[in-house]
C-alpha positions as a Markdown table, in Angstrom:
| # | Residue | x | y | z |
|---|---|---|---|---|
| 1 | Met | 67.8 | 127.8 | 101.9 |
| 2 | Ser | 67.3 | 124.3 | 100.3 |
| 3 | Asp | 68.2 | 121.2 | 102.3 |
| 4 | Pro | 71.8 | 120.3 | 101.4 |
| 5 | Gly | 71.0 | 116.6 | 101.8 |
| 6 | Pro | 72.9 | 114.1 | 103.9 |
| 7 | Thr | 76.5 | 114.9 | 104.7 |
| 8 | Leu | 79.4 | 112.8 | 103.7 |
| 9 | Glu | 79.8 | 111.6 | 107.3 |
| 10 | His | 76.1 | 110.7 | 107.4 |
| 11 | Arg | 76.4 | 108.7 | 104.2 |
| 12 | Arg | 79.2 | 106.7 | 105.6 |
| 13 | Val | 77.2 | 105.7 | 108.7 |
| 14 | Ala | 74.1 | 104.9 | 106.5 |
| 15 | Leu | 75.9 | 102.8 | 103.9 |
| 16 | Ser | 74.3 | 99.6 | 102.8 |
| 17 | Pro | 76.4 | 96.4 | 102.6 |
| 18 | Asn | 76.6 | 96.9 | 98.8 |
| 19 | Gln | 77.7 | 100.5 | 99.2 |
| 20 | Arg | 80.3 | 99.4 | 101.8 |
| 21 | Ala | 81.6 | 96.8 | 99.4 |
| 22 | Lys | 82.0 | 99.5 | 96.7 |
| 23 | Arg | 83.8 | 101.8 | 99.1 |
| 24 | Glu | 86.1 | 99.0 | 100.0 |
| 25 | Ala | 86.7 | 98.2 | 96.3 |
| 26 | Leu | 87.8 | 101.8 | 95.8 |
| 27 | Ile | 90.3 | 101.6 | 98.6 |
| 28 | Ile | 91.7 | 98.3 | 97.3 |
| 29 | Ala | 92.0 | 99.8 | 93.9 |
| 30 | Ala | 93.8 | 102.8 | 95.3 |
| 31 | Ile | 96.3 | 100.5 | 97.0 |
| 32 | Gly | 97.0 | 98.8 | 93.7 |
| 33 | Val | 97.5 | 102.1 | 91.9 |
| 34 | Leu | 99.8 | 103.3 | 94.6 |
| 35 | Arg | 101.9 | 100.2 | 94.2 |
| 36 | Thr | 102.2 | 100.4 | 90.5 |
| 37 | Arg | 102.0 | 104.1 | 89.6 |
| 38 | Gly | 103.1 | 105.8 | 92.8 |
| 39 | Leu | 101.5 | 108.9 | 94.4 |
| 40 | Ala | 101.6 | 111.0 | 91.2 |
| 41 | Gly | 99.7 | 108.4 | 89.3 |
| 42 | Cys | 97.1 | 107.8 | 91.9 |
| 43 | Thr | 94.4 | 110.0 | 90.4 |
| 44 | Ser | 90.7 | 109.7 | 90.8 |
| 45 | Arg | 90.4 | 108.5 | 87.2 |
| 46 | Ala | 93.1 | 105.8 | 87.7 |
| 47 | Ile | 91.4 | 104.6 | 90.9 |
| 48 | Ala | 88.0 | 104.5 | 89.3 |
| 49 | Glu | 89.3 | 102.6 | 86.3 |
| 50 | Ala | 91.1 | 100.1 | 88.5 |
| 51 | Ser | 88.0 | 99.5 | 90.6 |
| 52 | Gly | 85.6 | 99.2 | 87.7 |
| 53 | Leu | 83.4 | 101.9 | 89.2 |
| 54 | Ala | 82.4 | 105.2 | 87.9 |
| 55 | Lys | 84.6 | 108.2 | 88.8 |
| 56 | Ser | 81.6 | 109.8 | 90.5 |
| 57 | Ala | 81.5 | 106.9 | 93.0 |
| 58 | Leu | 84.9 | 108.0 | 94.4 |
| 59 | His | 83.5 | 111.5 | 95.2 |
| 60 | Tyr | 80.4 | 110.0 | 96.7 |
| 61 | Tyr | 82.2 | 107.8 | 99.2 |
| 62 | Phe | 85.2 | 110.0 | 99.9 |
| 63 | Arg | 85.7 | 113.7 | 100.6 |
| 64 | Asp | 88.3 | 114.0 | 97.8 |
| 65 | Thr | 91.1 | 112.0 | 96.2 |
| 66 | Glu | 93.5 | 112.9 | 98.9 |
| 67 | Glu | 91.4 | 111.2 | 101.5 |
| 68 | Ile | 91.2 | 107.9 | 99.7 |
| 69 | Val | 94.9 | 108.0 | 98.9 |
| 70 | Glu | 95.7 | 108.6 | 102.5 |
| 71 | Leu | 93.5 | 105.7 | 103.6 |
| 72 | Ala | 95.1 | 103.4 | 101.0 |
| 73 | Phe | 98.6 | 104.4 | 102.0 |
| 74 | Gln | 97.9 | 103.8 | 105.7 |
| 75 | Arg | 96.4 | 100.4 | 105.0 |
| 76 | Leu | 99.4 | 99.5 | 102.7 |
| 77 | Met | 101.9 | 100.5 | 105.4 |
| 78 | Thr | 99.9 | 98.8 | 108.1 |
| 79 | Gln | 100.1 | 95.6 | 106.1 |
| 80 | Tyr | 103.8 | 96.2 | 105.7 |
| 81 | Ile | 104.2 | 96.5 | 109.5 |
| 82 | Glu | 102.1 | 93.5 | 110.1 |
| 83 | Arg | 104.3 | 91.3 | 107.8 |
| 84 | Ile | 107.4 | 92.5 | 109.6 |
| 85 | Arg | 105.8 | 91.7 | 113.0 |
| 86 | Ala | 104.7 | 88.3 | 111.7 |
| 87 | Ala | 108.3 | 87.5 | 110.6 |
| 88 | Ala | 109.6 | 88.4 | 114.1 |
| 89 | Asp | 106.9 | 86.4 | 115.8 |
| 90 | Ala | 107.8 | 83.3 | 113.8 |
| 91 | Ala | 111.5 | 83.5 | 114.8 |
| 92 | Pro | 112.7 | 80.9 | 117.4 |
| 93 | Asp | 114.5 | 83.4 | 119.7 |
| 94 | Pro | 114.9 | 87.2 | 120.3 |
| 95 | Asn | 118.1 | 87.5 | 118.2 |
| 96 | Ala | 116.5 | 85.6 | 115.3 |
| 97 | Ala | 113.5 | 87.8 | 115.7 |
| 98 | Leu | 115.6 | 91.0 | 115.4 |
| 99 | Trp | 117.1 | 89.7 | 112.2 |
| 100 | Ala | 113.8 | 88.5 | 110.8 |
| 101 | Ala | 112.1 | 91.9 | 111.5 |
| 102 | Thr | 114.9 | 94.1 | 110.1 |
| 103 | Ser | 115.7 | 91.9 | 107.1 |
| 104 | Thr | 112.0 | 91.7 | 106.2 |
| 105 | Tyr | 111.7 | 95.5 | 106.6 |
| 106 | Leu | 114.6 | 96.0 | 104.1 |
| 107 | His | 113.6 | 93.3 | 101.6 |
| 108 | Leu | 110.0 | 94.3 | 101.4 |
| 109 | Gly | 110.9 | 98.0 | 101.3 |
| 110 | Ser | 113.7 | 97.7 | 98.8 |
| 111 | Thr | 113.2 | 99.0 | 95.2 |
| 112 | Gln | 114.3 | 95.5 | 94.3 |
| 113 | His | 110.8 | 94.5 | 95.5 |
| 114 | Ser | 107.8 | 95.0 | 93.3 |
| 115 | Asp | 106.0 | 97.3 | 95.7 |
| 116 | Gln | 108.8 | 99.9 | 95.8 |
| 117 | Leu | 107.6 | 101.1 | 99.2 |
| 118 | Pro | 110.4 | 103.4 | 100.0 |
| 119 | Met | 109.8 | 105.5 | 97.0 |
| 120 | Leu | 106.2 | 105.7 | 97.8 |
| 121 | Trp | 106.9 | 106.5 | 101.4 |
| 122 | Phe | 109.2 | 109.4 | 100.4 |
| 123 | Glu | 106.6 | 110.7 | 97.9 |
| 124 | Val | 103.9 | 110.7 | 100.5 |
| 125 | Gln | 106.2 | 112.2 | 103.2 |
| 126 | Leu | 107.2 | 115.0 | 100.9 |
| 127 | Ala | 103.6 | 115.7 | 99.9 |
| 128 | Ala | 102.5 | 115.6 | 103.5 |
| 129 | Ser | 105.3 | 117.9 | 104.6 |
| 130 | Arg | 104.4 | 120.5 | 101.9 |
| 131 | Cys | 100.8 | 120.7 | 103.1 |
| 132 | Gly | 101.7 | 120.5 | 106.8 |
| 133 | Asp | 99.7 | 117.3 | 107.4 |
| 134 | Thr | 102.1 | 114.8 | 108.9 |
| 135 | Val | 99.8 | 113.3 | 111.6 |
| 136 | Ala | 99.2 | 110.0 | 109.8 |
| 137 | Leu | 102.8 | 109.6 | 108.8 |
| 138 | Ser | 103.9 | 110.3 | 112.4 |
| 139 | Arg | 101.5 | 107.7 | 113.7 |
| 140 | Leu | 102.9 | 105.1 | 111.3 |
| 141 | Thr | 106.4 | 105.9 | 112.2 |
| 142 | Ala | 105.5 | 105.6 | 115.9 |
| 143 | Gln | 104.0 | 102.2 | 115.3 |
| 144 | Thr | 107.1 | 101.0 | 113.5 |
| 145 | Thr | 109.4 | 102.4 | 116.2 |
| 146 | Glu | 107.3 | 100.8 | 119.0 |
| 147 | Met | 107.4 | 97.4 | 117.2 |
| 148 | Leu | 111.2 | 97.6 | 116.8 |
| 149 | Ser | 111.6 | 98.8 | 120.4 |
| 150 | Ala | 109.8 | 95.7 | 121.7 |
| 151 | Ile | 111.9 | 93.4 | 119.5 |
| 152 | Val | 115.1 | 95.1 | 120.5 |
| 153 | Ala | 114.1 | 95.0 | 124.2 |
| 154 | Ala | 113.7 | 91.2 | 124.1 |
| 155 | Thr | 117.5 | 91.0 | 123.2 |
| 156 | Gly | 118.4 | 92.6 | 126.5 |
| 157 | Val | 119.4 | 96.1 | 125.2 |
| 158 | Arg | 119.3 | 98.7 | 128.0 |
| 159 | Ala | 117.8 | 101.5 | 126.0 |
| 160 | Pro | 115.4 | 99.8 | 123.5 |
| 161 | Ala | 113.4 | 102.9 | 122.6 |
| 162 | Ala | 116.4 | 105.0 | 121.8 |
| 163 | Thr | 118.1 | 102.1 | 120.0 |
| 164 | Ala | 114.9 | 101.4 | 118.0 |
| 165 | Arg | 114.8 | 105.1 | 116.8 |
| 166 | Val | 118.4 | 104.9 | 115.6 |
| 167 | Leu | 117.8 | 101.5 | 114.1 |
| 168 | Leu | 114.8 | 102.7 | 112.1 |
| 169 | Ala | 116.7 | 105.7 | 110.8 |
| 170 | Ser | 119.6 | 103.4 | 109.8 |
| 171 | Leu | 117.2 | 101.1 | 108.0 |
| 172 | Val | 115.7 | 104.0 | 106.1 |
| 173 | Gly | 119.2 | 105.1 | 105.2 |
| 174 | Ile | 120.0 | 101.6 | 103.8 |
| 175 | Leu | 116.8 | 101.8 | 101.6 |
| 176 | Val | 117.9 | 105.2 | 100.3 |
| 177 | Arg | 121.2 | 103.8 | 99.3 |
| 178 | Asp | 119.5 | 100.9 | 97.7 |
| 179 | Ala | 117.2 | 103.2 | 95.8 |
| 180 | Leu | 120.2 | 105.0 | 94.3 |
| 181 | Glu | 122.0 | 101.8 | 93.4 |
| 182 | Pro | 121.0 | 98.2 | 94.4 |
| 183 | Ile | 123.1 | 96.9 | 97.2 |
| 184 | Asp | 123.5 | 93.7 | 99.2 |
| 185 | Leu | 120.8 | 94.3 | 101.8 |
| 186 | Asp | 121.8 | 91.6 | 104.2 |
| 187 | Glu | 125.4 | 92.7 | 104.2 |
| 188 | Ala | 124.3 | 96.3 | 104.8 |
| 189 | Leu | 122.1 | 95.1 | 107.6 |
| 190 | Arg | 124.9 | 93.1 | 109.3 |
| 191 | Glu | 127.1 | 96.2 | 109.2 |
| 192 | Cys | 124.2 | 98.3 | 110.7 |
| 193 | Leu | 123.5 | 96.0 | 113.5 |
| 194 | Gln | 127.2 | 95.6 | 114.3 |
| 195 | Val | 127.7 | 99.4 | 114.6 |
| 196 | Leu | 124.7 | 99.6 | 116.9 |
| 197 | Gly | 126.0 | 96.8 | 119.0 |
| 198 | Leu | 123.1 | 94.5 | 118.3 |
| 199 | Thr | 123.3 | 90.7 | 117.9 |
| 200 | Ala | 121.0 | 89.0 | 115.4 |
| 201 | Ala | 120.8 | 85.5 | 114.0 |
| 202 | Thr | 121.3 | 85.8 | 110.2 |
| 203 | Asp | 119.4 | 82.9 | 108.8 |
| 204 | Thr | 116.9 | 84.4 | 106.3 |
| 205 | His | 116.8 | 85.2 | 102.6 |
| 206 | Gly | 119.3 | 82.5 | 101.7 |
| 207 | Thr | 122.3 | 84.2 | 103.3 |
| 208 | Gly | 124.4 | 82.9 | 106.2 |
């Protein structure tokens, strides 16, 4: 039997700086395609064209198109979570932090925003559910819930973890409503927080 040559995992470890740069360029290109064309449009050809590299490069650095799409989506959502956390960290007090985090979650996730993250999230979630591979999505959901739990806990709520889970589900529901027909996100958020018995300082996005 002939030598199959270096495995994909071996190639990753042995990548030169130039090769690592190309691999990174492909991931960045995939993020851009996801943002503009959605999951269905994130094909190997589209990623290669956006990166300026040959299509064969994608299959050299990644197992398949699904792998690079998953990596790109995870990085995109991690950036999303980091922006939400940064908004909360910049707030002057816990109540303001709660509003900043939840308002940022909605405004960045709304279809009124150029990234259209909720639609992308639903596309990826549906695809992952169909193939039975929801580990990465579950991890991202857990990260978001943990972040919200810490923010909610700082306001003095007795059951922050449970409240954070309900809050996240409510925020997703607001984004679904907004996707069907654009709504006043801040007003919807105020109603949501009021129902959950949460107090937040509403001083962002130009609304009082």
